[in-house]
N, C-alpha and C positions, 0 to 999 in steps of 0.2 A: 269178509269184513264190510260193514256199512261205511258209506262215504262220510267223512267228517263234515260237520256243519261249521262254516266260517262264522265269525261274530256277526250278530244282527246289527243293522243300522246302515246309514249312508256314509259313503266315503267323502272326505273333505274336498274343497277346491273346485266346486262346480260340477262334481261328478256324483253319481248315484249308482245303485246296483241294478243290473239286469240279470237276474239269477245270481250266480257267483261272480259275474264279470262286473268290473267298474266301467261305466259308460258316461258320456256327457249327459247332464240333466236334459239338455235340449234335444237329445236324440232318443230318450227312453220312450216317449209316447208313441213315436212312429214305429219303434221296434216292437212294442207291445201290440200295436195295431196290426202289424204284419203277422204276428203270431196268430191272432184271432181271425184275421182274414183267411189264413191258410186252413184253419180247422173248423170254421163256422158250420159247414154242411154236416159235419160228423160230431159236433160239439156235444150234443145231448146223448148220442150213442156212446161216445167215449166216457162221459160222466157215468152212465149206467154201468159200463164195463169196469171202469176204474174203481167204483164204489160198490159194485154188486147191487146197484139200485138204491143204496142207503141214502144217497144225496137227496132223494125225493122225500124220505122220512125227515131228514134234517130241515128241508124247506117247509114241510108240514109243521114242524115244531116252531119255526119262526112265525108262521101265520097263526098258529094256535096261541102263541104268546101275544101277538098283535091284537087278536080278537076283533076282526073286521065287523063293521056294522053299517046299515044303510046310512048314506050321507057321508061316510068316510072317504076322503080323497088323499091319495098317497103318491109319492114318487118312488119308483124302483130304479135305482142307479146301477148301471152295468148289467141290466137284466134283458139284454137284447133278444134272447130266444123266447122270452115270455113266460118261463116257468112260474116265477113268483107272481107275476101279474095275473095269470090264469087262476092260480090258487086263491089269490086275494078276492077276485070277482066271484069265484065259485062259493066262497065262504061268506058272502054278504056285503062286501065292500062295493062302493058306488063308482069310483073313478080312479084310474091309475095312469100316470104318465110314465112311460118306460123311456129312460134316457140311457143311451149307449154311445160311445164315441166311434164305434165300429159299424160302418154301413152294412157289411155283410151279415153281421149278427142281427141287426135290426130287420133287414130284408127277410132273413130266415124266420124271425119271430112273427112278422106280419103275415107271412105265408101260413105259418102254423095257426095263427088266429083265424084267418079266413077259412082254412080247412075245418076248424072247429066251430065255425059260425059265430065267432066272437067279434062283433063289429061295433058294438056300443060300449061306452065306459072305458075306452082304452085309447091312448095316444102314443104314437111312436116318434121320438124326438132324438135327433143326433145332437149330442152335447158332451161336454167334458165334466167329469166329476169335480174338477178343481175350479170350474167356472160354469155353474149350472144356469141354463137359460130360463130361470124361474124368478118370479117376484119374491121379495122378502115376505116371510111369514105367510106362505101361500098353501101349505099342505099340512094335513093332520099327522102324517107319519112319513118317515124316510126309511126305506128298506134297501138293502144291498146284499147280494150273495156272491161270494168268490170274485169280487171285483176290486176291493179297496187295496189289496196287497199289490195290485198292478199299477197303481197311480204313482206318479213321480214324487208328489209331496202329500203325504198322508194328512199332515196338519191342515193343508188347504182344503182337502176334501172334507174333513171333519168340520172345518169352519163354514163351509158351504152347507153342510147338513144343518148346522144350527141356524144359519141365516134363513133358509127356506121354511123351516118348521114354525108353525104357529106356537104361541105360548101354550104350554100343556101338550105340545106335540111329542111324538115318540120316535126315537131312533132305534133301529134294529139292524144289526150287521151279522151275517153268517159268513164265517171265514175259516179256512184251515188254520190250525193252531199247533200248539206243542203237546205231544203225546205225554200223558201223565203216568202211564203204566210202563215201568222199565222193561218188562218182558215183551211188551208189544212194540216198544220203540225200535229195537234192533230189527224186528221183522218188518216193520213199516219202512224203515230206511232202506232195507234191502229191496223191498217191493218198489219203492219210489224211484231209486236210482238204477235199478237193473231191469225190472219187469215193465214198469210204466213207459219208459222211452221206447222199448221194443214194441209194446202194444200200440203206442201212438204211431210208430212207423208202419205197422201192419195195417191199421185201420185208416189212418189219414195220410200216410206217405210222408209224414213230417216228424222225424224223431227229435229234432232239435226243439220243437215247440214244447214237447212234453218233458224234455230235459229241463227247459226253462221253468216250466210250471212246478216241477219237483223242487228246483232250487229256490224259486220265489217263495215257496211255503216256508223254507228254512230261514229265509231272510226277514220274514214278517215278524213283528214284535209278538212275544208270547201273550198269554191271556192277561196277565197282570199289567204288563207294560202297555198293552193296547188300551186297557181300561184307564191307565194314567193319561194317555194321549187324548182319550175322549173327554176326560175331566178338564184337561188343559185347554180344550177347545170351547169350554164354557157350558158343556152339557152336565146335567145333574142326575143324581140317583143312579149312578152307573153300576151295572151288575152284569154277570155273565154266567152262562151255563155251558158246561162241557158236554160234548156229544161224542159217543163211541170212544171213551177214554181220552178225550182231548184231541182226537184227529181233527175235529172241527169244534168250534165254539160259537155261541150266539152271545153277542154283547147288546145290552139294552141300556138306553139312557133317555132322559127327558129334557125338553127345553122348558125352563120355568121363568 
């Protein structure tokens, strides 16, 4: 039987969720940071193995929806390994600021960029999604992939997205979401809670990190609820597209 999913949302009294555990809000960021420190060198390999490479098609779908063009400047939040940034530049974008709270992920991304000869049009910045080190109304688009479910306060991260976007700027978020096909849901739960942690242990030596990642997906708001949170942050024209029967979804919105 698949592992049941506890109710989504934060616990009261200054606590929040870290996977299925309740932890102090003040502790969550460091706990998440430790997870990604431990898996950074194998992060992209694990993504390929976990999704059979489909995560690359999902990221392509984000960039296709964004439609990069010369002169476009974006921020990619939580994009330390560079995947989204490289795709944006390859498709005609001019400048990307990659912001990630995790030093190991940023270092890995910089090394990948150097190996690919990508030296111009990209900045690597350590920063927090809830307090971006950017000026108000300074970017044409805000992208994020598989990051926002790990922040402590989703509302603060969304508020920061609105703050840094120029009027007419675009918000695009790729995140794991709620599977819409009942037949696939049970298979996906079994994979997530049994096979994924075992694979993580074999490849990275850290079973707990991938147990957390599986649990964090179940705690994240589903497609409709996340759209409501985006609207509550003051962004407009909110829409989403399901990918692979809702295993992931892209949410789009605009600052007007």
